[in-house]
Every structure is written in C-alpha cells, then in structure tokens.
C-alpha positions in Angstrom: 74.3 58.7 -46.1 76.1 56.2 -48.3 79.7 56.9 -49.3 78.7 56.7 -53.0 76.1 59.5 -52.6 78.6 61.6 -50.7 81.2 61.2 -53.4 78.6 62.0 -56.2 77.8 65.3 -54.4 81.4 66.2 -54.0 82.0 65.4 -57.7 79.1 67.5 -58.8 80.3 70.5 -56.7 83.8 70.2 -58.2 82.4 69.8 -61.7 80.3 73.0 -61.3 83.4 74.9 -60.0 85.4 73.7 -62.9 82.7 74.8 -65.4 82.8 78.2 -63.7 86.6 78.2 -64.0 86.9 78.4 -60.2 90.1 76.3 -59.7 92.6 76.3 -56.9 93.4 75.5 -53.3 90.9 78.1 -52.0 88.0 76.4 -53.7 89.3 72.9 -52.8 89.4 74.0 -49.1 85.8 75.3 -49.3 84.6 72.0 -50.9 86.4 70.0 -48.2 84.9 72.2 -45.5 81.4 71.8 -47.0 81.8 68.0 -47.1 83.1 67.9 -43.5 80.1 70.0 -42.3 77.9 67.6 -44.2 79.2 64.7 -42.1 78.7 66.8 -39.0 75.1 67.5 -40.1 74.4 63.8 -40.5 75.7 63.0 -37.0 73.5 65.8 -35.6 70.5 64.4 -37.3 71.3 60.9 -36.0 71.6 62.3 -32.4 68.2 64.0 -32.8 66.7 60.8 -34.1 68.2 58.8 -31.2 67.5 61.2 -28.4 64.5 63.1 -29.8 63.9 66.8 -29.2 64.3 66.5 -25.4 66.0 63.8 -23.5 66.4 62.7 -19.9 69.6 62.7 -17.9 70.7 62.3 -14.3 72.1 65.4 -12.7 74.9 65.6 -10.1 72.4 65.1 -7.3 71.2 61.8 -8.8 67.9 63.3 -9.9 66.5 62.6 -13.3 65.8 65.7 -15.4 64.9 66.6 -18.9 66.6 69.0 -21.1 66.5 70.1 -24.8 68.7 68.4 -27.3 71.5 70.9 -28.2 71.9 69.1 -31.5 68.8 70.9 -32.8 70.3 74.4 -32.5 73.7 73.1 -33.7 72.0 71.5 -36.8 70.5 74.9 -37.7 73.9 76.6 -37.4 75.7 74.0 -39.4 73.1 74.1 -42.2 73.4 77.9 -42.3 77.2 77.7 -42.8 76.7 75.0 -45.4 74.3 77.2 -47.4 76.7 80.2 -47.1 79.6 78.0 -48.5 77.4 76.8 -51.4 76.3 80.4 -52.1 79.9 81.7 -52.0 80.9 79.0 -54.4 78.1 79.9 -56.8 76.8 76.3 -56.9 73.4 75.8 -58.5 71.2 73.1 -57.0 69.8 70.7 -59.6 66.1 70.8 -60.1 64.0 67.7 -60.6 62.4 67.8 -64.1 58.6 68.5 -64.1 56.2 66.7 -66.5 55.7 68.6 -69.8 52.3 69.7 -68.7 50.5 69.9 -65.3 47.8 67.4 -66.5 50.4 64.6 -67.2 50.8 62.2 -64.3 54.1 62.0 -62.5 55.8 58.9 -64.0 57.6 58.0 -60.8 54.7 57.6 -58.4 51.7 57.5 -60.7 50.3 60.8 -59.3 49.7 64.2 -60.7 51.9 67.0 -59.5 50.2 69.8 -57.8 52.0 72.9 -59.0 50.0 75.3 -56.7 
C-alpha cells in the first residue's frame, strides 16, 4: 500500500481519537501498534499471493513436498488483533455514501446499487 494512503489512515485514526478526547502515550502506542500490524498484514498478503495457499519445498531428504502456507493462519490472527485495537480505540469506520434513492444509478461506475 502506498505510503500516502498509510499516512492518511494513521491521520484519520488520530483525528478520531482527538475528537473523542483520547489523548496520551497509551493511545499513541495503540495507534503505532495498529500501523505496525497493518504492515505485517500487507507482507502476509504478499506472501500468500507469491506462494499461493499451498507451496512446494524440498525436505531434508531431498524430496519435494507440498505444505500449507502458514501466512494464511497468521493473516487471520493479525487481522483479529487489528480489529480488537480499533474496537478498543472506539474508531468508527467511514461508510461510503449511498445514492439518495435506490433507483438512482451509482455515479462512479454507471450501475445501480443493489441494496438487497
């Protein structure tokens, strides 16, 4: 993910904390931990993309074997911790605006949104 996007997310979290009057080293540490885990999550996603769900390796006896990519389980764990931090901080995820009525087409892609 681009550095600019990462910085915007961090700024948004800090702004929401300031609006909630949650200021101090404790909150700064949680934000830093969240941003670190975000970097870890991106690396895990890259590993899954590169190696896929299962990958081949050569064992100690020189035989090729296949095993599951541990990054999948680790990704789930990291994302659970990230969600817990966000919930503990009381951060609200922004919602994308919906068209004023379901019959109006979505302006971004020219399609109607299916609300059901």
